[in-house]
N, C-alpha and C positions, 0 to 999 in steps of 0.2 A: 503494499500500499504506500509506504513511505519512499519517495525517491530523493533520498538525503544525500548531501555531498558536504559532510562536515569534517573539519580538521581539529586536530588536539588530541588530548588524552584524557581519560577519566581516572581519577585516582581513587583510592579506597576511602572515599568520604561520601557524605550525604551530597545529594543535589539541593538547590534552593529554587524557589518558585516566586513569581509575582502575579498579581491580578490587577487589572484596570477595569473599573465599572464603566458602563456605557449607559449614561442616563437618557441620551437622546439617540435612538437607534438610526434615524434619518441622517445623523451627522457622524455615523461611525467612521466613515473614511476621513472626515475632516479632523476627527480626534486623533486617529493614527498617524495622519499627516503632522498634525501638531506635536505629537511625541516624538516622531522621527526627525522632524525638522527644529526640534528644541535646541539643537547645538550640542547635545549630549550623546547622539549617535553618529557614527561614521557614516558618511552618505554614500554608502553602497549596500544595497539590500537584495538578498537572493531568495528566490522561491524555493522553499525546502521540499515542496511536493507540488507537482503540477495537475494532480488529479482534482481537488476542488475547483480549480480554475476551469479546467476541461469540462466538469460537470455544468458549472455556471454557464459557460459558453452555450452548452446544448440548451439551456433554458432560455437564454437570451435570444438565441436564434428562433426559438418558438414564439416568443412574446414580444420581440421588438422588431421595428422595420429594418430592412437592409441598410438604410442610410443613417440608422441611429449611431451618433458618435460613440456611445458606450460599447455597441456591438462591434464597431470598427477597432476601437482600443483593445478589446479582449482578443479579437482575431489576430491583431498584430502581435500581441504578446504570446499567444498560443503558437503562432508560426515560428517563433524563435525556440520553441522547446528543443531541447538536446538530450538525448538519452545518456551522454557521456559527462555531463556537467550541468550544474544548476545555472539558471540564467538570472540576470539582474533585472530589476523592475523599479521604476521611479515612483516618487510620491505624487507626481502629477496624474499618473495612471492609477495608482492604488486608491487615491481619493475617491474618484467617481465610482470605481467598482465597488467599494466597501459601502459608500453611500447607498448605492443601488441595493446592495445586500440588506442593509438595514432598513430601507424603505420598503422593500418587498419581502420581509422576513416571514411573515404569515404564509404568503404563497409559496415561497421557497421551502417552507417547513411542511406544508400540505403536500407539495410535489416531491418530497424526499429527495431534494437535489444532493443534500449533504449526508444523507444516510448511508453509512459504511458498514457492511457485515465484517465481522473480524475474520481474518484469514485463519487457516487450519493452525499455522504457527502461533498466531495470537491465542486462539482458543487453548492450545496446549500450555502456553504460557500462563494464562489464566487459572487453568486447572492445577498447574504446579503450585501456584501461589494462593490457591483457594479463593480466587477473586471471581465474584458473581456478577457478570455483565451482559445485558442483551441490547442490541441496538434499539434506539428510542427512548431509553431511560436517561436521566439527567447524569452527566459526568461531573464528579467532583475531582478535578485533577490532583488535589492533594492526597487522595487515597492510594496514589500510585508512586512508588519509590523512584522509578527511573522514568524519564520522559519516553523512552522507547516502549514502556508498557502502557502509556495513556491511550485509550481508545480514540480512533480517528472519527468515529461516528459524531457528527455535528460540527466538525472543523470546516470552516468556510475559506480559511486563508492561513498560509503558514510561511513565515519569513525567517531567514537567518540574518541576524543583525550584529553589529558591535558597538559596544559603548567605547567612547573616546578614552584615551589612556590618562593616567594621572598627570603627565607633563602637558596636557592640552587643556587642563582646567585653569581657571583663574587662580592666582597665588592664594587668595583667601579660602577658595574651594579646595585647593591641594592640601592645606593645612587641615581643614575639616575632614577631607577623605582620609588623610593619613590617620587622623585621631580615630575615625570610625574602624580602620583596619586594626589599629592597635587594641581598641576596645574588643573587637571580636576575638583577636588572638588571646587576649587575657581571659576572656570567657571560656574559650576552649581549654586553656590550661586549667582553670579551675575545675571544669567539668571533668577533666581527665585526672584530677588530683595531683597535678604537677606544680612545682614552685612557680609563682608569678615571676616573669622576667621582664615585665614592662610592656611587651607585646611590640613587635616590629612587622607584623604581617609576613613573617618567615615561617613557612610551613615546612613539614618533613621533606618534601621533595627539594625545596631551596636549600635546606641544610645538608642534604646528601651531596648535591652538586658542589656545595661550598666546601664540605669536608674532603671531596675527591679533587677538585679542581683550584682549591684555594679560596681566599675570601672573595665575596661578591656582594654587591649592593642588593639588599633584600627587596628594595623599592623598584629595582629595575623591571620586574615582570609586570608591574603595574603601569609602566609607561607605554605598554604595547595595547592595542585595542583589545577589548574584552568581549569574547563572544556570547551572545544571548539570542534566544529565539523569541518570536512574536507570533502568537496563534490566536485567530478570531474564532470563536465558538458560538454556534447558534443552538440554544437550548430548546428543550421540548415545549417550554411555555412561550416560546418566540422571543425570549429576551437574549441579549448578546452580552459577551464578555471578552476581554483581551487578556491573554495568559502568556507566560514564558518561563524558560528556565535557563539557569547557567549551570554547566556540568564541571567545567575545569576549576578545581579548588573550590567545589561548591560550599564547604563550610568556611574555609579560610579567607576567601574572597567576599564572603558575605557582607561585611561592612562597607567595602568599596561599591558593590552592586547597588546594595539598599540606598546608600547616600546618592550615587549618581542617577539612579532611576528616579529617585524621590525629586532631584533637581529637575529632571525632564518632565516628571508628571505635574510639578508645580508650575512650570513654564507652560505647560499645555492646559492648565486649570483641570486636571484630571485627579480622580481619587484612587490611590494606589495602595495595595497591601502585599505583604510578604510572608513566606512560610519557609522554614527550613524543613526539608523533606527527610525524615529519619527512617 
C-alpha cells in the first residue's frame, strides 16, 4: 500500500507523534500550506504514497468538468508519478487539492474514496500484535507503536517533509531549542535512573561515534534538516485531522521537534498536540 522512499535509520527507541486540529475543513489546504510555509519546514515536500491522490483523481474525473483547474492540477501531478522514487509537490498545488477534500469530505466518505483494506501482510502484523482493526472504524494513530503499523484506511494525503535545522533558527529560537533538547535529555536520564548530566542532546548513538572517532559536537546533528511525515486523515464522522511522526531519535529529539513544530503551528494559527509513542 505504502510506496515510501524514506532515508535514515530507526534506533531502538520510541517514535513520537503530533496532531493538528482542522476546525475549518473547507480550509484544510490553506492550513497545511500555512504550516509548510511557516518558515520552519524545508521547502521540499515528497509524496510518500501516490495511492490516495490516484483515488482522488478518479473521483474528480467523475464529478468535475474536463476544464476544471483542480482536475488539471491533479492530472499533472499524477503524470509525474515514478515507481522508482517519490515525487515532489508544491504548496500551490497542495492547497487547492486539500481544500477540495475538505469541502467534499462527506461525498468522499460516502464514495469510500479513501477506504483501504489491510493487505495480507498488514493483517498478519495486526494478528501478531493483537490489534483489532477493520476498515471504516476510526483510527487512533497513537494506538500504534510504529508508523508502519498505522492503517492507511482514511488517509487522504501523505507527505515526507523536513523541519529546518537548528542553525536555521533565529538566535533566540536556537537558545530555546537547545534548552528544550536539554530538558528532554535530562528527563530520559531520570526515567532510566541514570545520574543527571545536565543534558546536551547527546544520545547513545552520538556517544558511540564520539568514543570511536573522537570528540564531536553533540549539536551538529541538529543543524541538519530533521525528517517528519505529514498525513491528512478523513475520519468516519467526516472530520479531518493532520498527523505525523518522526522516527530518527524519536525520544532523544523530542524536545527539538516539539519546539519547532509548535513554532510552525503558532505561525499558522493552528492547534497542535504531541505524544511519545511507547
